[in-house]
C-alpha positions, 0 to 999 in steps of 0.5 A: 452517535449516528451510524455515519459518525461511528464510521468516521470515528473508526476510520480516524482511529485506524492505525496507518503506517507510513513506510520508510522507503529505501532504494528503488525498487521498494518492496513491501510484503503484507505480513500483518496476517490480514488485508491492507490498503497500500497508498502510493503518492508523490515522488516520481514513480516509474512502475508499480507491480503486485504479487499474490503469494509466491506468484509472478509480479504483475504490472499494475499499470498505474503510477499512484493510487490505492492497492488492496493486498491480502495477507502474504501479497507484495507490492513493488514500487520502482521510482526516481524520486521517493514516493510516500507509501502508507499502509492502512489495515482493513 
């Protein structure tokens, strides 16, 4: 199998986790022990903020997209209509 095929196979096999989104704002804490990518799409999102460990919330400035979180980081999504939030391990 060539390199490109191996990469696509690894990406396909990565376990993704679609989160159950509760009320607004929804907070996800990366407690996996490793880095993850959080994908926010759809819905009517008002704001997205990220936090490193116990630091302050920082407004991301975007209303959708991919956000890389280290272990212990959090993302907070404020919305009117629930978005889809998916976690992809790195």
